[in-house]
C-alpha positions in Angstrom: 0.0 0.0 0.0 2.8 2.4 0.9 4.5 1.8 -2.4 1.3 2.3 -4.4 0.7 5.6 -2.5 4.3 6.7 -3.1 4.1 5.8 -6.8 0.8 7.6 -7.2 2.2 10.7 -5.5 5.3 10.7 -7.7 3.4 10.0 -10.9 1.1 12.9 -10.0 4.0 15.3 -9.4 5.7 14.2 -12.7 2.4 14.9 -14.6 2.0 18.3 -12.9 5.6 19.1 -13.8 5.0 18.2 -17.4 1.9 20.3 -17.5 3.8 23.2 -16.0 6.4 22.9 -18.7 3.8 23.0 -21.4 1.9 25.9 -19.9 5.0 27.9 -19.1 7.6 27.6 -21.9 11.3 28.2 -21.0 12.4 31.8 -21.1 15.4 33.0 -23.1 18.7 31.8 -21.6 20.3 34.5 -19.5 23.9 34.9 -18.6 24.9 32.3 -15.9 24.7 33.8 -12.3 28.1 34.5 -10.7 27.7 33.5 -7.0 29.5 34.8 -3.9 32.0 32.0 -3.2 35.0 32.3 -0.8 38.2 32.3 -2.8 36.5 32.8 -6.2 35.2 35.5 -8.5 37.6 38.3 -7.7 37.6 40.1 -11.0 40.5 42.2 -9.9 42.8 39.1 -9.6 45.6 39.0 -12.1 47.5 35.7 -13.0 51.1 35.5 -11.9 54.0 33.9 -13.9 53.8 30.9 -11.5 50.0 30.6 -12.0 49.4 31.9 -15.5 46.0 30.3 -16.2 42.9 31.4 -14.3 41.0 28.4 -13.0 37.3 28.0 -13.9 35.4 25.5 -11.7 32.4 23.7 -13.2 29.9 22.1 -11.0 27.8 19.0 -11.7 24.1 18.3 -12.0 21.6 19.2 -9.3 24.0 21.4 -7.4 25.7 24.7 -7.8 29.1 26.4 -7.5 28.9 27.3 -3.8 27.7 23.8 -2.7 30.4 22.2 -4.8 33.5 24.3 -4.3 33.5 25.6 -0.8 36.6 23.6 0.0 38.4 23.8 -3.3 38.1 27.4 -4.3 39.8 28.9 -1.2 42.6 26.3 -1.4 43.2 27.2 -5.0 43.3 30.9 -4.2 45.7 30.3 -1.3 48.1 28.8 -3.9 48.0 31.9 -6.0 45.4 30.9 -8.6 42.8 33.3 -9.9 39.6 31.3 -9.4 36.1 31.7 -11.0 32.9 29.8 -10.9 29.3 30.3 -12.2 26.0 28.5 -11.7 25.4 26.9 -15.1 22.3 25.1 -16.6 19.5 26.6 -14.5 16.1 25.0 -14.7 13.1 24.7 -12.4 13.6 21.5 -10.3 11.8 19.6 -7.6 13.7 18.9 -4.4 13.3 17.0 -1.2 10.0 15.2 -2.1 11.0 11.6 -2.7 13.2 8.8 -1.2 13.7 10.5 2.1 16.0 13.2 0.6 14.8 16.0 2.8 17.7 18.4 3.5 19.8 17.0 0.8 21.1 18.6 -2.4 19.5 16.2 -4.7 17.0 17.2 -7.3 14.3 14.7 -6.5 12.0 13.6 -9.3 13.1 16.0 -12.0 14.3 19.5 -12.6 11.2 20.7 -14.4 8.9 20.1 -11.4 10.3 22.7 -9.1 8.4 25.4 -11.1 5.6 24.3 -8.8 7.8 25.1 -5.7 9.6 28.2 -7.1 13.1 26.6 -6.7 15.8 26.8 -9.3 18.2 23.9 -9.8 21.5 24.2 -11.6 23.4 21.7 -13.8 20.3 20.1 -15.3 20.1 21.8 -18.7 21.2 20.3 -22.0 25.0 19.8 -21.9 25.6 21.8 -25.1 23.7 24.7 -23.6 25.8 24.6 -20.5 28.9 24.4 -22.7 27.7 27.7 -24.3 27.2 29.2 -20.9 30.7 28.1 -19.9 32.0 29.7 -23.0 30.6 33.0 -21.8 32.2 32.6 -18.5 35.6 31.7 -20.0 35.5 34.7 -22.3 34.7 37.0 -19.4 37.5 35.6 -17.4 40.0 36.0 -20.2 39.0 39.5 -20.9 39.1 40.5 -17.2 42.5 38.8 -16.5 44.2 39.2 -19.8 45.0 35.5 -19.8 45.2 33.7 -23.1 44.2 30.3 -21.7 42.4 29.0 -18.6 42.5 25.8 -16.6 39.1 24.0 -16.3 38.2 21.8 -13.3 34.9 19.9 -13.4 33.0 17.6 -11.1 30.7 14.9 -12.5 28.6 16.5 -15.3 30.8 19.5 -15.0 33.6 17.5 -16.6 31.3 16.5 -19.5 30.3 20.2 -20.0 34.1 21.0 -20.2 34.6 18.2 -22.8 31.7 19.6 -24.9 33.1 23.2 -24.5 36.6 22.0 -25.6 35.2 20.2 -28.7 32.8 22.9 -29.9 33.7 26.2 -28.4 37.4 26.7 -27.9 40.1 24.2 -27.3 42.7 26.9 -28.0 41.5 28.7 -24.8 42.3 25.7 -22.5 45.7 24.8 -21.1 44.5 21.9 -18.9 41.5 20.0 -17.7 41.0 18.3 -14.4 37.9 16.1 -13.8 36.5 14.5 -10.7 34.0 11.6 -11.1 33.2 12.5 -14.7 31.8 9.6 -16.8 34.1 9.6 -19.9 32.4 6.5 -21.3 29.1 7.0 -19.6 27.5 5.7 -16.4 25.1 2.8 -15.9 23.7 4.8 -12.9 23.6 1.6 -10.9 23.6 3.3 -7.5 20.5 5.4 -8.2 18.0 2.6 -7.6 19.1 2.3 -3.9 19.2 6.1 -3.4 15.7 6.6 -5.0 13.6 3.5 -4.2 10.4 5.5 -4.9 11.4 5.9 -8.5 12.7 2.4 -8.8 9.3 1.2 -7.5 7.6 2.8 -10.5 9.5 0.3 -12.7 11.8 3.0 -14.1 15.2 1.8 -15.5 18.5 3.3 -14.3 18.7 5.7 -17.2 15.1 6.8 -16.6 15.8 7.4 -12.9 18.9 9.4 -13.9 16.8 11.6 -16.2 14.4 12.3 -13.3 17.2 13.0 -10.8 19.7 14.9 -13.0 17.5 16.1 -15.9 18.7 16.0 -19.5 22.3 15.3 -18.4 21.2 12.0 -16.9 20.2 10.8 -20.4 23.1 12.4 -22.1 25.7 10.6 -19.9 24.3 7.1 -20.0 26.6 4.5 -21.6 26.4 4.7 -25.4 24.6 8.0 -25.5 24.8 10.0 -28.8 26.6 12.9 -27.0 29.3 10.7 -25.5 29.7 8.8 -28.8 30.4 12.2 -30.5 32.8 13.3 -27.8 34.7 10.1 -27.9 34.8 9.7 -31.7 38.1 11.5 -32.0 39.5 10.2 -28.7 38.7 11.2 -25.1 41.2 14.0 -25.1 42.2 16.9 -27.3 45.9 17.4 -28.3 47.6 20.3 -26.7 45.6 20.1 -23.5 46.9 18.3 -20.4 44.2 16.1 -18.7 44.0 14.7 -15.2 41.1 12.4 -14.4 40.4 11.6 -10.7 38.1 8.6 -9.7 37.0 7.0 -6.5 36.4 3.3 -6.0 33.6 4.4 -3.5 31.7 6.4 -6.2 28.2 5.1 -6.1 26.8 7.3 -8.9 29.4 6.9 -11.7 29.4 3.2 -12.5 31.5 1.4 -13.3 34.0 3.6 -11.5 36.6 3.1 -14.1 34.6 5.2 -16.6 35.7 8.3 -14.6 39.3 7.6 -15.8 40.8 8.1 -19.2 40.8 4.8 -21.1 44.3 5.2 -22.5 46.1 8.3 -21.1 49.2 9.3 -23.2 51.9 11.9 -22.8 51.3 14.2 -19.8 47.7 13.0 -19.3 47.2 11.0 -16.2 44.7 9.0 -14.2 44.4 9.1 -10.4 42.6 6.6 -8.3 41.8 8.3 -5.0 42.4 5.1 -3.1 45.9 4.4 -4.6 48.2 4.9 -1.6 45.3 5.5 0.7 42.9 2.5 0.7 41.0 3.8 3.7 39.7 6.8 1.8 35.9 6.3 1.4 35.0 9.5 -0.4 31.9 8.8 -2.6 30.7 10.8 -5.6 29.8 14.0 -3.8 32.5 13.4 -1.2 35.1 14.0 -3.8 34.4 17.7 -3.3 34.9 17.5 0.5 37.9 15.2 0.5 41.3 16.8 1.3 43.1 14.1 -0.6 41.1 14.8 -3.7 41.6 18.5 -3.3 45.4 18.0 -3.0 45.3 15.9 -6.2 43.6 18.8 -8.0 46.1 21.3 -6.7 49.0 19.1 -7.7 47.6 18.5 -11.2 47.1 22.2 -11.8 50.7 23.0 -10.5 52.0 20.0 -12.5 54.0 18.8 -9.5 54.3 15.5 -7.7 53.3 16.6 -4.2 52.5 13.9 -1.7 48.7 13.4 -1.0 47.4 13.3 2.5 45.8 10.1 3.7 
């Protein structure tokens, strides 16, 4: 009986969200909001010879820059980087209504439904649209700082947005890319069924649950998706850009976890398993952003040094 009631409630909310989308078409895409984030978005910052590329941080789906980079942005700034981050891919979204997610940062049953609640969720728009928004941010950063190139750091979907930006908007503007928990070859989304039992009880497949939880990027990052096939057709990396891919064996969202690593890194490109040298590290998908070892790995990648990582 409880499952039937939950299923009926969720189905009703999804239907209401769909009706809201029909009755209220999306407005024109505005410039991505620039949040107040400690260590970031100081437009008076100027790159130094030691840190010549400003760092642009790109968040994942169902979250935002402040929630994602509260640890990383100040650490980067403390090492002399000019740091920037915007909230990309806004869409109405529904939060905290299913699967006991109250108080969490998840997007619940789908980004379009929060029009009913008046809440905006970020990172849930089409990945190409978010890449276009990222292009605007990169251009603003380059104009403000005078830098020819930037370094891009992305978590989860943010890394895929970076890959789309590099392929279609400006590889020549990027010196290096660092990704954390980004599904280069797509995710099976295996962990979502346990996290969202209400949606699983409706008979939805993993990809369908991902679409409800993460919006369009959930579909675009499933294994074998047209977008990922296009991104990978010429290889996972672009020549002239240094890549570092960081993955956690405790990642419950990006599955199999190996898809968060480059399939065949060459040259200066490298893969980092978070647990290599520290098997007790249990940082999961979102935990990558709060883990001091992961943060040190990002700092080391950007500095191109071999600093020891804390455990």
